C-alpha positions in Angstrom: -80.5 113.0 -53.3 -79.2 110.6 -50.6 -78.2 112.0 -47.3 -74.6 111.7 -46.3 -74.2 108.6 -44.3 -73.7 109.5 -40.7 -71.4 108.2 -38.0 -71.8 104.8 -36.4 -75.0 104.5 -34.4 -76.0 101.9 -31.8 -77.0 99.8 -34.7 -74.2 100.2 -37.1 -75.3 97.4 -39.5 -78.7 99.0 -40.1 -77.0 102.4 -40.7 -74.5 100.9 -43.1 -77.3 99.0 -45.1 -79.3 102.3 -45.3 -76.3 104.1 -46.7 -75.8 101.4 -49.4 -79.5 101.4 -50.4 -79.7 105.1 -50.6 -76.6 105.3 -52.7 -78.2 103.0 -55.3 -81.5 104.8 -55.3 -79.7 108.2 -55.6 -78.0 107.0 -58.8 -81.1 105.6 -60.4 -83.2 108.6 -59.6 -80.8 111.1 -60.9 -80.0 109.5 -64.2 -83.6 108.5 -64.9 -84.6 112.1 -64.3 -81.9 113.4 -66.7 -83.0 111.1 -69.5 -86.7 110.5 -69.0 -88.2 113.8 -67.9 -90.3 115.9 -70.2 -87.2 117.6 -71.6 -84.6 114.8 -72.3 -81.0 115.5 -71.5 -80.1 115.6 -75.2 -82.7 118.3 -75.8 -81.9 120.6 -72.9 -81.0 124.2 -73.6 -77.6 125.5 -72.6 -79.0 127.2 -69.5 -80.8 124.0 -68.5 -77.6 122.0 -68.9 -75.7 124.5 -66.9 -78.2 124.3 -64.0 -77.8 120.5 -63.9 -74.1 120.9 -64.1 -74.1 123.1 -61.0 -76.3 120.7 -59.1 -74.0 117.8 -59.9 -70.9 119.9 -58.9 -72.6 120.7 -55.6 -73.5 117.0 -54.9 -70.0 115.8 -55.9 -68.4 118.5 -53.6 -70.6 117.3 -50.7 -69.5 113.7 -51.2 -65.9 114.7 -51.5 -66.2 116.7 -48.2 -67.6 113.6 -46.5 -64.8 111.4 -47.8 -62.3 113.9 -46.5 -64.0 114.0 -43.1 -64.0 110.2 -42.9 -60.3 110.1 -43.7 -59.6 112.6 -40.9 -61.8 110.7 -38.5 -60.0 107.4 -39.3 -56.6 109.0 -38.6 -58.0 110.1 -35.2 -59.4 106.7 -34.4 -56.1 105.0 -35.4 -54.0 107.4 -33.3 -56.3 106.8 -30.3 -56.1 103.0 -30.7 -52.3 103.2 -30.8 -52.1 104.6 -27.3 -55.2 102.7 -25.9 -54.2 99.6 -24.0 -57.6 98.3 -23.0 -58.4 95.3 -25.3 -62.2 96.0 -25.2 -61.8 99.6 -26.2 -59.4 98.7 -28.9 -61.9 96.3 -30.4 -64.6 99.0 -30.4 -62.2 101.4 -32.1 -61.3 98.8 -34.7 -65.0 98.3 -35.5 -65.3 102.1 -35.8 -62.3 102.2 -38.2 -63.8 99.3 -40.3 -67.2 100.9 -40.5 -65.8 104.3 -41.6 -63.7 102.5 -44.2 -66.8 100.7 -45.6 -68.6 104.1 -45.8 -65.6 105.6 -47.4 -65.5 103.0 -50.1 -69.2 103.3 -50.8 -68.9 107.1 -51.1 -66.0 106.6 -53.4 -68.3 104.6 -55.7 -70.8 107.4 -55.6 -68.1 110.0 -56.4 -67.1 107.9 -59.4 -70.8 107.9 -60.5 -71.2 111.6 -60.0 -68.0 112.4 -61.9 -69.3 110.5 -64.9 -72.7 112.1 -64.7 -71.1 115.5 -64.5 -68.9 114.7 -67.5 -72.0 113.8 -69.5 -73.8 117.1 -68.7 -70.7 119.2 -69.1 -69.9 117.7 -72.6 -73.4 118.3 -73.8 -73.3 121.9 -72.5 -69.9 122.5 -74.3 -71.3 121.0 -77.5 -74.4 123.2 -77.3 -72.3 126.3 -76.7 -69.9 125.5 -79.6 -72.9 125.0 -81.9 -74.4 128.4 -80.9 -71.1 130.2 -81.3 -70.5 128.7 -84.7 -74.1 129.2 -85.7 -74.2 125.8 -87.3 -77.3 124.4 -88.8 -78.6 121.1 -87.4 -77.8 119.6 -84.0 -75.1 117.2 -83.1 -77.1 116.5 -80.0 -79.4 114.6 -82.3 -76.7 111.9 -82.6 -77.2 111.1 -78.9 -80.1 108.7 -79.2 -81.8 106.3 -76.8 -79.3 103.6 -77.5 -76.4 105.9 -76.7 -78.0 107.0 -73.4 -78.5 103.3 -72.4 -74.9 102.6 -73.1 -73.8 105.6 -71.1 -76.1 104.6 -68.2 -74.5 101.1 -68.1 -71.0 102.7 -68.0 -72.0 105.1 -65.3 -73.2 102.2 -63.1 -70.1 100.0 -63.8 -67.7 100.6 -61.0 -64.8 99.1 -63.0 -65.1 102.0 -65.5 -63.2 105.0 -64.2 -64.2 108.6 -65.0 -61.2 108.8 -67.3 -62.3 105.7 -69.3 -65.9 107.0 -69.4 -64.7 110.3 -70.6 -63.0 108.8 -73.7 -66.2 106.8 -74.6 -68.4 109.8 -74.0 -66.3 112.1 -76.2 -66.5 109.5 -79.0 -70.3 109.3 -78.7 -70.6 113.1 -78.7 -68.2 113.4 -81.7 -66.1 116.0 -80.0 -63.4 115.7 -82.6 -60.1 117.4 -81.7 -61.4 119.4 -78.8 -59.5 118.7 -75.6 -61.7 117.1 -72.9 -62.4 119.6 -70.2 -61.9 117.0 -67.5 -58.5 115.8 -68.8 -55.3 116.9 -67.2 -53.1 119.2 -69.2 -49.4 119.3 -68.9 -49.8 122.1 -66.3 -52.2 120.0 -64.3 -49.8 117.1 -64.4 -47.1 119.3 -62.9 -49.4 119.9 -59.9 -49.9 116.1 -59.5 -46.2 115.5 -59.8 -45.5 118.1 -57.0 -48.0 116.4 -54.7 -46.3 113.1 -55.4 -42.9 114.6 -54.6 -44.3 115.8 -51.3 -45.7 112.3 -50.6 -42.3 110.7 -51.2 -40.4 113.3 -49.3 -38.5 114.5 -52.3 -39.8 118.0 -51.5 -40.0 118.9 -47.8 -41.5 122.3 -47.7 -45.3 122.5 -48.7 -45.0 126.3 -49.3 -42.0 125.7 -51.7 -44.0 123.0 -53.5 -47.0 125.3 -53.9 -44.8 128.1 -55.4 -43.2 125.7 -57.8 -46.5 124.2 -58.9 -48.0 127.6 -59.3 -45.0 128.8 -61.3 -45.2 125.8 -63.7 -49.0 126.3 -64.2 -48.6 130.0 -64.9 -45.7 129.3 -67.4 -47.8 126.7 -69.3 -50.8 129.1 -69.5 -48.5 131.9 -70.7 -46.9 129.7 -73.3 -50.4 128.5 -74.5 -51.5 132.2 -74.8 -48.5 133.2 -76.8 -48.8 130.2 -79.1 -52.5 130.9 -79.8 
């Protein structure tokens, strides 16, 4: 897996190009391994799929942490530039800000890729578990052929296809039927998003109050779902 791209060095262009190259190679290496190794992705056992799921979750978490660190660093750079009056220093700070933004965008692309890869592995694991629980004969995983994997690979690489769009196509390929996608937001999850947006717009001022309200809504939805089951 590619290393997290570090901060600007004395040769920022070289560092930036290295990051971009490694991001591409990381994607190709991971998906090729999942599809072309001795045990193909579609033939992995539930435990093998779970292991790959955990690895992808860890990698996605690392990328997300780096994106968060970059966002924090950009805020610090901007605040420093706002009080700095020396033109030369401001130009350097502006370059730093631009470089970190470039890295942030590149990492966002990798995050999108990892999210789609994680969805693929998670869906196959869910399908395998459902089959084992139901003790069905045959394997729906057999429907995931080479042509399907090639189509998935192209969608994973395509930056214009979001994780949500990919999720819909993946579920169709895996014939998930009426099962709710694990990555899709429920009404409870949407309440949490709505609360964050209300904090963003200033409609709610107190973060603690917002948390309590979001938590209450989620608990209520879970309770209602349990009672209706």
